[in-house]
N, C-alpha and C positions, 0 to 999 in steps of 0.2 A: 792642240786639244785645249778646250776652254778650262779656265781655272774654276774649281768648284767653290761653292759658298758653304762654309761650315755653320750650321745652326745648332746651338747647344740649348737643350730644353732641360731645365732644372726643377720643374714642377709638374705634377700629374695633369695631363690634358685629356679632354674627351677625344676619342679616336677620330672624330670628324676633322680635327686639326691636323693630325698626322696624315690622314687620307688626302686632304687638300694640298698639303705640302709635297706629298709623294706623287700625286696624280693631279697636277694643276689643270684646271679648265683652260680652254684656249685663250679666253679674255684675261687670264691671270698668269699665263705661262711666262717663265723667265728663261733667258738664254743660257745662264750658267747652270751646271749640275749642282744639286743640293746634297750635301753630306750632313744628314741629320743624326745627331748624337743625343739619344733620349736617356737622361739620367735623373729621374724624378726624385730619387732619395739619396743623391750623392752627398757625401760630407764636404765640408768647406775646402779642405786641402785638395780634393779631387777636382772641384770646380775651378779653383785657382790654377791648377795645372792645365785643365781643358780650355780655359778662357784665353790662353796665350795666342792661339791661332784661330779663335772664333770670330766670325763676322756678325752673327745675329745671336743674341741671347733672349730666350723666352723664359720668363721666370714667374713665380708666384710669391706669396708672402714668406715662404721658407728661406728664400735667398736674399741676403743683404747685398744689394748692388751698391756698395760704398766706394770710396776713393781707391782703396786697395784693389778691388776687383776691376774697376773701370781702367785704372792705369795699367793693370796687368794685361788687359785686352788690347794689345797693340793694334790689332786689325778690326776692332769692334766698330760696327757702323750703326747697328740698331739694337735697342733694348725694348723688348715687347713685354708689357705687364699684363698677364692674363687675369685681370680683375680691374676694379675701379681705382682703388687707392694706390698711390705710388710712394708712400712714406718710407719704403725700404730702398728707394733709389735716390742717389745723389744727383738730382736733375740739374743743378747749377753746374756741377763739374761735367756732366754729360754734355750739356750745351757748350761749355768751354772747349771740350774735346771734339765737338762736331758730331756727337752721337745722337741720333734721333731716338726719342722715347715715345712710345705709343701705349695706349691702354684700351680698355673695353668698357666705357661708361654705359650705364643704362641697361645692361644685359641681365642684371640680377634684380631689377626693380620689383618685379612682381613677386619673386621668390622671397625677398627681404620683407615685403609688406605682408605676405601670407604668414611668414614665420612670426612676425609681430602679433598678428591676430591669434596665431596658435599659442603663443606664450600667454596672451591675455586670457584666452579660454581655459588654458591649463591652470592658471592662477585662480580664477574665479570659480571654476568647477572642481578644483583640487584633483585633477585627473591623474597626475603622476603618483600622488600618495594613495589614491584609490586603487590604482593598478597594482602598486607594490603590495598593498594589504591583501587584495583579492587573490593575486597570484601566489601568495604565501598561505592561502587557505582561509583567510578571513572573509567575513560577510557582514560588515558594519555599515549599512546604508546611511544611517543617521549621522554617523561621525563625519561623513563627507558631504554634508549639505553645503551647497555653494550659493552664489548669487547670479542673477542674469545680467547680460550686457544692456538689454533694452532699458532706456530711460537714464542710463549713466552718461556722464559727460566725459568725453575723452579730449584732452588738451594736447595738441600736436605742435611740437616745436620744430619748425622747418617744413614748409608746404611744397617741397620740391618733388623730385622724381618718386621717391619712396613715400614721402609724407602724403602726397595727394592720393596715392593708391590706398594707404591706410585709411584716409578719410572716406574714400568710396566704400571700402569694405565695412567700416564701422557704421556707416549709414544703413547698410544692409542688415545690421543687427539692431536697428532702431536706436542707435546711440545719438546723443547730441554731440556735434562735432564743432570744436573751436580750435583756433590755431594762432600761433604767433610767428610771424616772419616779416621783419621790417624791410626786406629786400624785394618783396613781391607786391605787385599793384593790386588795388581793390578788384579789378576785373578778374584776376586769377582766382581770388577768393570766391567771387560770385560764380565763376565757371565751375568751381568745385563744391558749390553749395556749402561753404564753410564760413562760419562767423569769425571775423577778424577780431583779435584782441591786440590792443595797441602797446601793451607792455607785457613782459614775462610775468610780472607780479600779478597782473589782472588775470592772466591765463591760469596761473597756479591756484589762485583763490577759488576759481570756479570748477576745477577739474577733480573728477573722481579717479581718473587714470591719466598719467603723464607719459607721453610717448615721444622719444627723442629721434629726430631725423635730420641732423645737421652734420656738416663735415667737421672734422677736428682741426682747429686752428687756434691761434693765440686768443681770439675773441671767445671761442666756445670752450676752450680747455678749462675745466673746473667751473663751468657756468651754473651747474646745479650742485650746490653744497647742502650741508645740513640746514643752513639758514633758509634756502629756497624750498627745501622739502617741507619745512615746518610752516610754510605759507600755504600749503595745500590743506585740504580737509583731513582731519584725523581719520584713519582707516582707508586712505587712498592707496593706489597701486602705481608702480613705476615700471616702465619698459625701456630697455635700451638695446636695440638691434642696429645701432649706427656705428659708433666708434667708442672704444674705451677711452677714459680720460675726460669725457664730457661731464659725467656725473662723478663726483668724488666718492670713491668706494667706502672710505672710512666714515664719511658723513652718512651715506646710505645705510651702512651697517648699524650705526648708532641709532638712527631713527627706527630701524627694524627691531633692534633689541628693546627699545623703549615702547614698542607697540604703536608708535605714531603712524608709521607706514605699515600697511597690512601685508604687503607682499611685493615682490619684484621679479620680473622676468628679464634675464640678461643673456645676451649672445656675444657681447664684446667686452673686453676687459683691459685694464691698465697694463697688466703684465701677462702677455700670452707667450707660451702655453702654460704658465704657472700663475693663475690668478690668486687673489687673496683667499686663503683657505677658509677663514672664518665666514666670509661672505658666501662662497659657493656651497658651504655645508649648512647654511642657515635653513631651518625647517620651513620658513616662509619664502624661500627663494627658489625659483626654477631657473636652471642654467643650461646652456647649450654651448658647444665649443666653436663659436664663430662660424655657424653654418648658414648664415643668411643667403649665401649664393649656392648652397649645396643642394641643388635639385638637378635632375637629369636635364630638364629643359634649359635651365640657366647655364649649366656647364656646356651643353651643346652650343648655345648661342655664343658663349665666351670663346670656346674652342674654334668655332667657325669664324668669328670676327677677328681673333688674333692672327689666325692663319692668313686671312684676306689682307689684313693690315701689313703683315710681313711681306707678302708677295707684291702688293702695291708699292711698298717702299723699295723693294729690290728692282722693280721695273722703272723706278724714278718717277712714279706718279704721286699725286697729292693723296696722303692718307686721310682717313676720316676722323681719326681721334689722336692727333698729335698732342702730347703733353708739353713738349718744348718746341722751339723753332730754331734748331742749330744752323739751318741753311738760310743765311740772312740775305740771300739774293732778292727776296721779296721786299726787304727794307732797303736794300742797297747800302750805300755808305754815305758819309758826309752828314749834312744837316737833317735830311729826312729821317735817317735812322735815329739820330740823337733826339730829334723832336718827338718821334714816335715813342721812344723810351720814356721821355719826360711826360708825355701825354698820359701814358699808362700809369705812371707814378702819381700824377695829379688826380686822375680818376680813382686810384686806389685810396688816396687820402679822403676824397669826397665821399666815397662809399662808406666810410667809417665815422662820419661826423654828423649825419642828419638824423632827426628824430621824427620824421614823417614818412608817409608812404610815397615813394617817387613815381611820377607819371611821365616826366619829360626831362631829358638831358640836353643841354645846349653847350656845344664845344665851339669856342671862338678862338681862332688862331691868327696871329699877325706874324707873317714870315714870308720869305722869298720862295714860295712853293708853287706848284702848278695845281690846277683843279683835280688832276688825276691823283695827286698825292693825298688828297683828302680822304679817300677810301681807306688808305693805310692808317691815317690818324683816327678815323672813325672806329676801325677795328681795334686799334690800340686802346682807345678810350673805353670801349665796351669791355675789352678783356680786363683792363685794370679795375673797372667798376664792379664786375661780376665775380672776379676770381676770389675775392675776399670771402664771399658767403655762399657761393654756388655749391650744391652737392654734386655737380657734374663739372668736370675739368674743362676750363674755358680756353679756347685756342682761337687763332685767327680764322680757322675754318668754321667753327660753330658759334662764334660770338653773336652774330646778328640773330641767328635762330633762337639762342637762349634768351636774349634780351626781349625779343618779340613774345616768347612764351611767358615772360613775366609781365607782359602788358605795358612795357615802358617804351616810349618813343625817343628818338634821338635826332637832333639837328646839328649840322656842322657848317660853320661859316668861316671863310678865308678873307682876310684883309691883307692883300699882297704888300710886301714891304722889302726894301733893300737894306734895311738897317742890320747891323751886326747883332742886335738884340731881338731874339725871337720870343714872342709873348703868347701865353696860353691862358685862357680864362674858361673855367668849367663851371657851369651853373646847373644845379639840380632843383627841379620844381616838384611840388606836390599838387594835390587837387585843389587846395584852398589858396587864396590870394597871398596869404602871409607865409606860406610854406616855400622857403627858398634858402639855399646855401650856395656859396661860390668859393672856389679855390683858384688862385692865380699862381702861375709859375713863369720863369724866365730862363732862356738859354742864352748866355753871354758868349759871343765870339765862337759859337759852335762847340764850346768846351765846358763852361761852368753852369751846372744845374742849380737853380735856387727856387724854393717855394717863396713867393713874394706876398701873398695875401690869403686870408680866410675871412670871408664876408667883408667887413669894413676895417679890419685890422691889417696893418702892413708889417712885413717881416723880410728877412733875407737869411734863409737857412737851407742847408743841404738836405735834399730829400732822400736820405739813406738811413738804413737801420730802423730803429723804433723811435717813435716820437710820443711824448706826452703832450696833449693839447689841453690847456687849463684856462678856464675863464674865472675871473675874480673881480671883486670890488677893488678899486684903486685906492688902497690904504697902505700906510707904512707897515713894514714887517712881514708882508706876505711872502716876498722872495726869500727872506731869511728863514721863515717857517718851512717853506717848501724844501729849500736846500738842506736844512737840518734833518727834516723827515726822511728825505731820500738817502742822505748819508747814513742815518741810523739803520736803514735797510740795505746798506751796501750797494746802493745804486749810484754809479758814477755819471756825472753830467758831462757830455761831450760838447754841447753847445746850448746856450740859453738865449732866447730871443723874446723880448717883451714889447708889446704894443698896447696903446690905450686910445680910446676915442676922445677923451678930454680929461683934464686934471680932476681927480676926485670922482671920475665916472666909472666906466667899465674898462677892464684890461684883459688881454689874452696873452698867454705865454706859450711858446713852442719850445719844448725841452727835448733835445736829442740825447739819447742815453746809450751807454755801452752795455752790451749783453741783453739778456732777457729780463722781463719784469713779470712777477707773479700778480694775478688778478687781485689778491688780497692787499697788495701794496697800493694799487689804484683806489680800492675801496677805502682804505685808510686815509689816503690823500684828500678824498672828497670831504672828509670830516674836519679838515683844518679850518681855522677861523677865516672868514671873508672869501672862502672859495665857493663858487657857484657850481662849477662842473669840472670834471677831470676825466679824460678818456685816453686810452692807449691806441695809437695808430701804428700798426705793425706791417711787416712784409715789404718794406720799401727797398 
């Protein structure tokens, strides 16, 4: 008798998912019998008991798939997230344990975009307040006079899956559409009939409505504070149907109380399911309980997709939406795997240091590899470059498609070498002749990873953790000022590398730090004497 596969489902799924798992089509049929345990509202202690002999876990945001749960699942092979985000899953540990993590990106794109427009209409036409008043017997038409969308300017931060749909819908209301997204090419902006703004400040100054559509990461966390909101026109509106934490809620609340921001429509919060009470009860705020994906159509697509991903994985096939890659046979072992990891890290650094719109990536590799190995390095490069800013999760499966969608080309060149020193040089080019940055890295003896250059500055630093990249005038006292400032903010320096182009000229420092760094600390660092720029490179 075949051993059965236990599938534990801890979140509510559309019935199409259960139907597919129980009645597999021929092309997705699995040889093992499936024991499906459906516990969408189970408490934590029950889940921990059930996970002990579970092979597949299908979860939603209610279940924290943390180290405790993963280690308790001794037979766990697959974690399937029935949504886009996977912040509730310890993916690094899952990868270490050889557990495949899959998700369902892009299935709620239209639903989230429609909700965004719904929040906007509700704000400008005061629909919820008018409904409440009328349903209670009132009939005060003049009290609920609103404004039209036509002729207003909507500023979209993030022109990805959801952002470009919001742009399309806003055009239908005769709005002027502008957007800020430094990771997307000019061609994508033209394709979506959207005017590009080169800086966030430029977008804020011209927007009547600000709509956020970026993933939550170290770069975007707290990117919209009271300071940014006050760069908008007085009487503007703010929308967030992306992720909580991108807009600082206390800053938004303050600008609402002052009457500077006229209203806000919010679907996602810092602390769910218990958001900031003063914010959600504000008379000029319309809130929904994170329902961007809560449509019948989106739930059908999510349920169908997650069931198909699970069945494909059980059949040993390539899944469409892998979040991690625990089965490293694709990368093999030895130098190829290590060079591919370093290539991804190098691209991840490059993606966080340019100030132009990329059109071409050139990856130059000097190593003892074959031509066939270049495809792996190409995918690693794209994955590292896009994963920092994409609102869709980037894997080896979808990397080339996502890069093409952004209108960016890539070239890969191999200079074969038998040296024990493998070298990587990644160059990113913009549309103009002077738009170029480069990042170099070296793998010594197949073991030691080092970042070795940024543009014309030479270094030798481990590409791990978080880095501060700082450019300054080569003057006495700069290093002391920086060290004192970071110590004042309880930031410990793990490694400090300084490089300069000439005495008294320009200098660049790479500072590897312990722990996380708040965006406010970087902002303060930029104000120190003789500093030209400072930015945080995270996720290495």
